[in-house]
N, C-alpha and C positions, 0 to 999 in steps of 0.2 A: 503493502499500505504506499501510496502516499500522503506526508501525513502535516500537515501544519499546524507549531502550535505558536500560541501567537501570544499568552501576557509568560511563559518560563514554565517550566521545570525539570524537576531534580534528575539530576546529570543521571545519573546508576541504573534509572531509567528511560533514559533521553538513550544511557550505552546501548540502551538495554533491546530498546525496541529497532537498533540502530544492524543489535548481534543478530534482530532473525532477517532480520533481505531488508523489512522500512525502507525507505529514501523519507529522512524527517530534518524541514524544514521551520527554521527559530525563525520568524519576522512578524513581530505585528503592523498591522494598517489600516487605519485608522477605515471612520464608518464612512467613508465618498465610495471606497479600491479596498471594499473587503469584501462584496455581493463577487469583484466579475474575477479573485483574486481564486473566493473559493472552489470555484469553476475550477483548478488548471488540478484539485485536491482532494484524494479518498475519504480523507477525515476529517475535522479539524479539532485541534484539542481547546479551548479556554478555558482564564479560570473566570474573575469581575470583573477588569479591568476592558473587558470585552466580550461588546451583547451584540446577541448573532437576531436579528426583528427580519419583519413578512417581507418587508422590499432585500434585504440581503437575498433570502432563497428566495426569492421570485430569480437575482439575477442569478442565480446559483443551476439554475432549471437548466438542464439539458450540457449538463459538469460530468467531470466526476464523485462528487459530492453524495458519500450513501451513509457517511458518523457521521456527530457532531457529537465527546464526550466535554464536559463539566470539570471539569479538574476539585470538589465540594460538594454541596451539600444540596442549596440552593440553586433551580433554572431560572429562576424567576429573569437574564437575561440570557434568556434566546426565549422565541418564541415556540415553543413546544411543538404546541395536537397542531399547524402553522404547516412547520419541517413533516412530523410523520403525514397528515394529510402529502405530503409533495414524496412521499415514499426513505423523509431518510431516517435513520432513525437516532436517537434523545437517547444517554448515556452518561451517569453524572455514578458521584463516586464515596456515596453516604454512609462510612464505615468511618475515612479512614480520620480524620480531623474530629471527631465528639471529644475526646477527650480533651483533646488540646481547646476545643469552647468551653466547654464546659470550666476545664483549670480559669482558664481566663476566666468567667464567668463569677470564680471562685473566689478571681481574686478580687473584679472588685466591687465583692461584696467586705470583702477584707477593709479596704481602699477605706467606704465609706462607711465601718465601725470605727475609723480608727486613725479619719484623719490624714490620709496614707498618702495621697498625689497632693492637695494643697499645703502640711506640715515640710513634706519636703520641697517642694518651690516657696515657704516664704524664709529655709533653713538655706539657701542658696542665694537668697535677697540680707543674708543674716540676720536674719531675725528667731530670735527665742522665742516661741509662743506657748513653750510648755503647756504657761493657762490656762491660753486659751481653747487649745486641742487636747486636754484631758478629761475629755469628759465620751472618751470614746465607750461602743459600749458590746460586746459578745455576744457572738455567733451562737456559739455554746446553747440550748434550751429556749434559743426565735427558734419560730413558723416558717419554715421556706414555704414561700409557693410559686409550683412551675407552671407553666403556663404551653401549651406545647410537650411534649411527653414525647416525647420518637427520642435515636438513641443522644444526644447530647444532655434533658433533661432530662435521663435513669441514672446517665452518664453524675451529672450533679445532682443531682437525689442521694444519690448513692457517697459521694462524694462529701456533701451536707451530714444525711446522716452518719456517718467516720466521724467526725465537731460534735455530735450529741443537739442537731437538730432535728426541729418535727416536718414531714417533709408532706406537704401536699399538695395537687398535681391541678391539673383541669387539660381535657386532651375532648375529637371528637371521636376517639379510636384508645378505647378499653385492650391495650396488652392482656392478657391471661395471662391469669394466677403472678401478673407483674408487684401484685397490691402484698398480698403475700411474700414474694423476697422479699422483697426492700421493709415493710413493714409501714407505709404509707397507704393512702387512701386519697381516690378520686372522689371530688367533689364538683359541686354549678360553678361556675366565675365569681360570681357573684356573693359564695357564697369567702367560696377561696382570698376578693379581693378583702374580707373581714377580717378576715382571721390570723394573714398573714403577714406576720413582719418586715419579710424581706422578697418583695418579687422578682420572678427569675425566666422572660419571655425572649421564647425559643419556639414559635412559629414560623410554617414559609415567607411567604411578598402575601397580604392581602390584597391586592389588585387594590390600591387607596384607605380600604376603612379601620377605623383610627379607632385599633385595641385600645390602646392608653388615652385618651383623654374627656377632658372636663367632667367629662357624666360620673364615667368611672377612678376617675380617680378620686367624685369627689367618694365612692363607693369602701376609700382603703380607708384602713387607717391614719390615722392620725398619724409621724414622722418616721411614714413605710422608706426602706430603699428599698427602692428599685433598678434591674438592671435590662440594659437587651442587648444580645450579642446575637439579634436574627437578622434586620431587615427594619435597618428605619422607618422606611416606611406610615408601620402599625401605630408607631407611635406622632401624637400632634406634640410637635415639639415648646406652639405655644402656649398648649395647653402645662405643659409637663413646668416648664420658667413658670407658667403666674405661682405651680403649689411647691418649687420649691424658693422661690423666692421668699410667700407664705408660711411654709415654713410644716405641711402638708404631705409635704415629701418628706423624708431629714436629707436623702444624699437618693445620686442618681450612676450609675456608673451605666458609661454609654459606647462600644467598640465597633456602631455602626451608625447612619441619618438620613433625612431626609438626600440630602442634598451630600456627594459626596465627589470631589472634596469637601470638608461640613464648611457651611455658606454661616451658619446661625450663630457666631459670637458669643453674645449673651452667652448660650448656650455652656458652650462646650469652656469657656472663660469665668463658670459661674463655681466662686466659689466652694459649697457642696455638689463639688461636678466629677466625678474618677472616664479621665474622656483616656480610649484613643484612636487609629485611628486603620479600623479595621483591617487589624489583626487577630482573628480569635485561628485562623485553621495556621497563622504562620510561624511556627510550628517546626527543626527540622523532625521535627519519630513522622508529622503530620505528615510532613513535605513528601517525605519518604515511603509509608503509604499511600498517600495520590498517587506517587505516582508507581506504586506494585501494580497497582487498585486497574492505569488507564493501560497499563505493557492484560494483563489481566484480561479488558473488556477487549485491546481490540488484536486481543491472541482469538479470540472463543470466537468477535460474530462473524457471522458465515457459516457458522459451527454451526 
């Protein structure tokens, strides 16, 4: 196969594809050039920077393209149904980055609870704000509500249980036996919002629906900590900012944003926000696992 890799890929996986006899081209194409380029490749591997929309698929029709692989979990940067209707298979790597994203979510929870981000920042300004940041809270004994209980949510749940948190979850699909295995329970969204001390969001893109909005924030406990490592467009950032300013939300840990690169400076500069630039899956281990999954997908395609 002739394979285009647009957004980078683990070197060992690239080497393996080449050793298996595939031609691999590493190149990023601007959106207006991508569709025509896709005609020349049997497969394309993308991450989050490249978006494959219906217009690109239309331009690629009649060419060689028959496989799109998203190196990661979410496929909202691909018009999946349109591609599949055009006879193009779409795959992702759902197993590879679960632990990395879950660990980052947990890291943001600690950061929000103990002022790690802002206190470190003020020290770099030669300030010693021990009194100001000496009112942290512990995670142990608190209730964590996980919205979206797929692989990442379950991984976070296991970690949270390990440090003594109670875990409750909301999902439209209930994994059989998971409640007994993990010692947690599924609840309806309103109950989760009302009970949780920490809330972590792990749903796919909801096509513009703002799950975290003024109405749902009002249902949360006063002083709740909110973390989002899923998709930025699931959150009304202005409602969240208002809640941070009022104290309704104690702190927020954010890895994803409505616009990326992030443009809401008031939000990511807020002293009670722990922020990272969409690095949930950006660990050496996750990228190696993603590469392994991509090679497996390529080698099994068409068999």
